[in-house]
C-alpha positions, 0 to 999 in steps of 0.5 A: 721282220719281213715275211719269207718263204719257209722251208720245213722238215716233215715229222714222221709217224710210225703206224701199224699199217705203215711202210717204207715208201716215205723213206725210200721215195722221199728220203724223209729224215727219221722215216723208217721201214714202218712210217705211215705218215709224214706230216709235211707241213704242220703247226699242230702240237702233236707234230710241228714241222721245223723250219730249216732256212733263213733267220728262223732255222731251227724254230718250229712252224708253230713258234713262227706262227706265234711270233707272226700270226699276221703271216698266217691268220688273215681269217683270224681263226686263232691258230694255223688251220691246215695240216698236210700229210703223205701217207704210205698204206702198206696195210688197210687203215682202220675205219674212222669218222671225224667230228665237225668243229662244233663237236671237236671244240670241247676238246680244244681242237678243230674239226677234221674235214680232209681230202685225198690225192692218190699219188700211187695205187697198186692194182686192186686198191680201194678205199672205204668212203661212206656207208649203206645205213639209212638211219642212225638207228640202222647204223648203230645196229650194224656197228653193234652187230659187227656187220661191217661187210654190208655197212661199209661202201668200198670204192676202187681207186687209181693214181690221180684220183681225188676224194673229198672227205667232210667231217662225219664221213665214214672212211678208210684208206686201203692197202697199196696206196700212197696218198697226199692228204690236206686236212684241217689242223686236227688230230681227233679221230674216232676209230670205228673198226680195225679188222680185229688187228693186234699191235706188237704187244698183242693188244687190240687198238682202242675203238670209239664206237659211241663217238663214231655213231654220234658224229657219223652223217646218216644217211651218208652223203656223196661229196662230189669232186669236179676238177677244173684244169687250166693250162698256162705258160709253163704250167697245168693247174688242176683245181680239185677242191675249194671249200670253206676249209681249204683250196687244193690244187696240183701244179704240173710245171714244165718250165718257169712260172711266176707267182705274185704276193698273196693276202693269204699263206700258200703251202707247197709240197713237191711230189715228183720231179726236180727244180728250183724255187727262186725269191728275194732270198735266193735259190732253193732246190726242189725235189720230192718231199720238199715243202714250203710255207709262203706267208701272206704278203710274201715277196713274189717268187718263181718256180722252175723245173719239171715238177708236180706240186700239191698246193693249198691255201685258205 
């Protein structure tokens, strides 16, 4: 079968800190008043997206990857490498740290390097990004003493900001944020601090202090982001990040653009606006929350409308 552009449904995940924006703003199927995450493009076993168009409608993205690894795995990684999410942070997320590939491989997972595009931010919103300990011994001492007030670095954020969060970075999203996340396809998270919150049953969530201490980068390193903006006919392209795990861009489209076949897959998620995706199979309506997976060596395509789209590939 020839590769074709796959339209996929999001997988919604309720979280203790989730809100209703993924329901009211994006209209995701199965979203609720406490949906924290929508896995908009995922082949991870904990939440694979479902294809809704063409011959593979009804199959999961993971099944299509298994049937056609050549569509998605030009680097021969053995698995679909990326996971894209939208997160609605009604409350602060727990402070976490993720392992690298070497550490996570013992669990059969990839490591978890990620990045965040701030879709919306309420006044005063902030994130945790990094820590102030100079050595691992100091880091351990502050964690064991519960001295997170002086340990954690807090950063004010606004709409349009972008942050790179390599594995080993102590981090947390804060309340009042709507975030688009691009990450390695991994679900390994070590929870360092959770503000002593309790779940609906009155239980504190599990912490992973020793694993967090082992994988945290000490001292913390700053991951600089230097966006590159290119203006083209019908589009402004903002490249936020190009690293070994992913390249992430935002396309602000105001008219019609044409894209040629690529040797790697391309992932697209619409954040704002309306328009159409046009390829050899016909016309697909685009609106906030629409996600497409364009396999490698797929036919040329066009996008028309007034849209803001997040785009990723490896």
